[in-house]
N, C-alpha and C positions, 0 to 999 in steps of 0.2 A: 213578095211571094203571093200575096192575095190581090194584086192589082186587077187582074181580069175579073175575079169574083166581085170585088168592090165596085168596079165599073158597071157590071151587069145589074147588081142590086140597086145602084143609084138610078139606073134607067127605069127599073120597076117603080121606084118611088116617084120619079118625075111623071110617069104615065098615070099613076093614081092621083096625082095632084089635080088633074083635069076633071076629076069626078067630085060631085057634091057629097056623096056618102059611100060607104062600103056596102056592096051587094054581093050576092053569091056569084054573079056573073063576072064582075071585075076582079073579085078575089080569085076566081078560077083562072082568069087570064094571067094575073100576077103570079100565082103559084106555079103556073106552067113555065114562066120565065125564070123563077127562082130555082125550079127543079133542073132546068137546062144549065143554069149557072153552076149549080152544085156538081152536076155530072161532069161538066167541063173542067171543074176544079179537081176531078178525080176522087170525089167523095164516094165511099162505098154505097152501093145501091140500097141495101137495107136501111142505112143511116139516112139517106135522102128521103126514102118513103116515110120513115117515122117522123123526121123533121117537118116535112111538108104537111103531114096529117095534123101534127100539133099546131103548126102556125095557122092552118086553115080553120081549125076548130076555134082557136082563140080569136082570130080576126073577124069571124062572123058572129062572135058572141057579144053579150051585152056590155062586157067590160071596155070595149073600144068605141061603142056607139056615141059616147059623149065627148070623144077626143076632138081636138081642134080641126084637124084635116085628116082625110083617109091616108095620105102619105105618111104623116107623123104617126098615125095609129099603127100602121104596118111596120114601120121602122122600130117602134117600141116592142112590138110582139116578136119580130125577127131577132132583135138584140137579146131579149130574154131567152128565147129558145136556143140561140147560138151559145149563150152562156151555159144553159143547162146541158146542152150537147157536149160541151167541153169540160164540164165538171163543177159549175157554180162558183167555186173559189179555189185559191191556191192551196194545195195539199203539201204542207211542209215535210221535210225529211225527218223521219223518226229516229232519234239517236238515244232513246230512253232504254238503255241496256247496261248491264254490268260491263265496264270498260275492259277491253276495247269494243266499241260498237262496230260490227262488221258490215260493210257495204259491198255486195257482190255485183259486179258489172257483167251483163250478158248481152249478146247481140251477134249479128253477122259480121263477117270480115268487111272492112271498108266503111262501116257505119260511124266510126269515130270513137270507139270505146276508150282507146288509150289516151287520146287527146282529152276526152271528156273526163277521164279519171284524174288527169292533171288539173283540169279546170275546177272540178268538184273539190279536190284537195285544197286548192288555193282559196276557194270560197269558204270552206270550213275553217281553215287556218286564220284568214284575215277577218272574216265577219263574225265567226262564232268563237274565235280564240281557242280552237281545238288543237291538240297535239296529234298530228296526223302522220300515218305511215302508209306507203303504197307498195304493192308487190305485183309483179306480172307472173301469171301462170300460163302465159302463151309461149309454150316451148316449141311450137311449130314455126314460129316466125321470130328468129333471133333479133331482128331489128326492133320488134315490139319491146323487148326487154331494155335495149339501149335507149329507145325513144322515151320510155317511162323514166329511166335513170336521168336522162337529160332534162325532162320536164320537172322532175323532183328537185333537181339542182337549181333550176330557174326560179321555182316558187318557194324554195327553202323548206321542204318537208323531207322526212326520212324516207329513204328508198331501201327496201330489203332485197339483197342480191339473190338472183336465181340464175339457173343455167339450163340450156336446152337438153342436157343429158338427164335432168331430174324429172320425176313424175309430178304432174300438176298438183295432185292431192298432197304429196310430200312437201312441196314448196309452200302450199297454203298452211299446212299444219305447223311447219317450222316458223313461218312468219307470224302466225297467231301466238305461238309460244314466246317468241321474241317480243312481240307487242305487249303481252301480259307482263313479262318480266321487266320491261322498261316503261311501264305505266303510260302507254299511249291511249288517247281518248277514242280514236277512230282508226280502223284498218280498212283500206279500200283495196279490193282484190280485182285485178284486171284479168279477164279470162280470154281464152282463144276463140276466135271467130272462124267461120267457114264461108265459102262462096255461096253455099246453099244449106238448107236445113238437112242434117243427116243424123242417123242413129248414134254414130260414135260420138259426135259432138254433144248430143243431148245426154247420152249416158255419162260422159265426162263431167258435164256441168251439174248434173243431178248428184253425182258422187261428191263434188266439191260442196254443193249446198248441204248435203247430208252431214259432212264432216264439220263444216263451219257454222251451220245454223245462223245465217246472217239475219240481222234485224231489218235490213233493207236489201231487196233483190231488184235491181233496176235494169230495165230493158232499154238499151240504147239503139235507136232506130233512125235511119236517114230519112228526113222529111221529104226528100226529093224522089223517093221511091214510090210515092203515091199509094195506090191500093196494094201493091206488093208489100209495102211496109206494114199495112194492117193485117194482111194474111200471115206474115212472119210473126208479128206480135201475138196473133191468136195462137199459132203453133207453140211459141215459147210459153205462153200463158197456160196452155194445157199440160205442159211438161213441168214447169217450175211454178212455185207459189210467188209470182211477181208481186211487188208492192207498189211499183210505179214505173213510169216511162220517162225517158229523156229524148226529146226530138232534136236531132242535130241538123245543121245546115239550113236553119230557118231563114237565113239571109239569102238563100239561093233564089233562082228564078223559076222554081217549080210551082205547081198550081195549088199546093197547100192542103190537098185532100186528107193527108195523113193526120194533120192537126185536128180536123173536124171529125175524123172517123175512129181514131185509135181508142179513145175513152169509151165510146159507145160499144165497140166490138169486144174489147178486153174487160171492161168494167174496172180498169185500173187507172188511177189519176196520172195526168201528165205533170210531173213535178218540176222539170226544168226544160228550157230550150237553149240550144247552142247556136250562137251567132258568131261567125268568123273563126279564124284559126288561132287568134291570140288567146293566151291562158285566162284572160279576164272575160272572155266571151261566153259566159253562162248566166242565164237570167231565170229567176223563178217564173213559172208559167201561171199567169193570172187569166182565167177564162173571160172575166168581165172586160178586162183591158183588151184582150185579143178580139173579142166581139166588137168592141168600139173601133178598133183599127180596121177590121174587115168592112165595117159600115162607113168608113171614112171620117170617124169622129176623133181619130188620133189616139195617142196614149200618153197624155200629159203626165200622169203619175209616174210612169216608168222613166220618162224624160227627166223629171225632177229628181228621181232616185239616182239616175246616171250622173246628173250635175253634182249632187251631194257627194257622190263617191269619187268623182274625178277632178272637180274644180278646186284649185288652191284658193281658199277663202281670202287669205291675206292679199294675194295678187289681184283677185277680183275686186276687192275693196279699193286698191290703189287705182285700178283701171276706171272704176266707177267715179272716183274723185276727178280723174283727168277728163272723163266724158262730161261730167257736170260743169267743170271749169271751161270746157270747150277748147282746151289746148293741151299740148304735151303728148298726144297720142302719136307714138313713133313706130318705126319698123320692128323694134324689139317687142313692143306690145302686140303688134300684128302677128309676129311669129308665135308669141305665147298663146294667142287666141287659136291659131292653127293647131298647136300642140294639144290644147285642151279639147278641141274638136276631134282630133285623131284618137285621143284617149276615150272619147265617147262613142267610138265606132266609125268615125268618118262622117262626111256630109250626108251621104245617102241614109245612114242609120238615124241621124239627127232629124232630118226632114220627114222621114217616114213616120215619126211619132207625133208630128204636129197635126192638129185637127183642121178640118174645113178648108178654107181658102189657102191657109198657109201650106198645107200638105200638097196642094196643087202646084205650088212653086217647084216641088221636087220632080214633077213630071218631065221637065227638060233636062234633068240631071241623070246622066248615065253613071251610076255609082263608081265603078272602077275608073272610068275616064276622068271624072271630077276629082277623085282622090289622088290620081297620078298628077293632075295639074296642080293640086294643092302641095304635093310633095316637091314638085319643081319650084314652086314659090318658096318653100322652106329652104331648098338648096341654094336659091339665089340669095336669100337673106343671110344664110350661113356663110356665104362667100364675101360678105361685107365686113368691114372692120366695125367695132363697137361705135366709133365716132360716126361712121357713115350711116349706121342704123338710127342713131339719134338725130342726125342732120342730113336727111336725104338730098337737101339742096347742094351738098358738096359733090354730088355724083355728076361729073362731067364726062366727056367722051372717053378719055383714057381710063378712068376708073371703071366705067361701064364695061369696057372691053376686058379689063382684068377680071371683073366679077363674072361676066359671061363665060370666060375661059375656065374659071374656077368651078362654076356650077354646071359646065357642059351644055350650055344653051347659047342661043344667039343674042346679040345685043338688042334685037327687036323685042325679045321676051323680057329682057331687063326693063326696057322702056315701057312695055305693057304693064308690068308689075308696078312701076312707079306711078303710071297714070291711074291704075286701079286704086293704089294706096292713097293718092291725092283725092280721088272721089270719096273714098271711105272717110278720110279726115274731115271733109266737108260735111258728110252725113253725121259723123260723130258730134260735130259742133251743133247740129240741129237736133240731136237726139232728145234733149230735155223737153223739146216742144212737140215730140211725136210719140205715137204709140209704137209698140213692137211690130205690129203688122205693117205700118207705114215704113218703118226702118227696113224691114226685110224686103218689102216691095221695092224700095229704093236701091237695094243691093243687087237687083237683077242686072247682070252684065258686069258687076264689080268683081264678085267672086266667080271663079271658073265654073262653067256649066250652067250658071243660073241665068 
């Protein structure tokens, strides 16, 4: 999402490296480039003005005069100011209320409220061990009620039945009564959205808020809307006592201005960001980590957290022993690694969080295309027998034709996979003598898209 902004800021730093020290003149030129980069990223104009003023004041101040290079000095200042702009630190969900703690979801139609309701319920159930119930008050879109019912079934939380013939406030009151009587920890209320802000919608959600008195009122906004998202957030904030914002579709190809603007304009913290359609795609928003990603420093902490949540430790230890021994790495292990990567959001999401030179390796990867290629590889491996996965040398012409037919691919693709796997086997044998960067560098051309 921030590729263009990151590239422009990197150019500013490279330009400053040619100067011996920071002066008002070269800071002025650099700030002009930063301003243009932010405006191109669809950051709100008042936010850009405030940000540039703060960076300029600090950059020409005493605190950076003793820095090693002008480029490093400016990067440090920009990082700090980006972090301040987005809220300094993660603002966790507040559930300190007499059970059930009520979370009210608000936003426009199409922003992803229902999907986000399911994602949030899953997160609270699995990571905070909460007993969660969800209810839909969207009586104008019957599919929303069924969608939430399906999501609740997938993640294993309680769903409170509602019907389009009921009034939204009546549904909410009945759900709250049920949640109290059955000792639920959290009740998440999904509300109706509209295609634009209108008085009827605002009146309805104000009535819901008044009856429920939620501990958290979260505004769900599509990050791909740019400045429109900020304007919508401002309008909702003037109507409802919002406690936080959830930015959805952060894995899209938009310019990312909403992430940099919404905190400054509303004064409310961004609590979560949504990535992808899967129910596990909800992450806490960490301003300092997002600032690092924007500046090309990567987000190693979030990557580590993803690994801790998704990687099977026992399987990883077995693989580590095989790699250390330099033998035994087979197509079953290869498939397991693909599945682990998919659980972490796919190759694009994985590479996006790597810092510096490692992240540059992702530039040649078109996320969807690479992930489709990885899915084809998994399909080919699934078409093999367990013995063939353990002993790829058994795969002669007739077996390859059978596997290709089973996976719906050509024999050439099966041969390509086997060649890639053979190269990976060789690199695994050399792994103990190489660092991670050298290993990943050697994987160019081995995994699809790299």
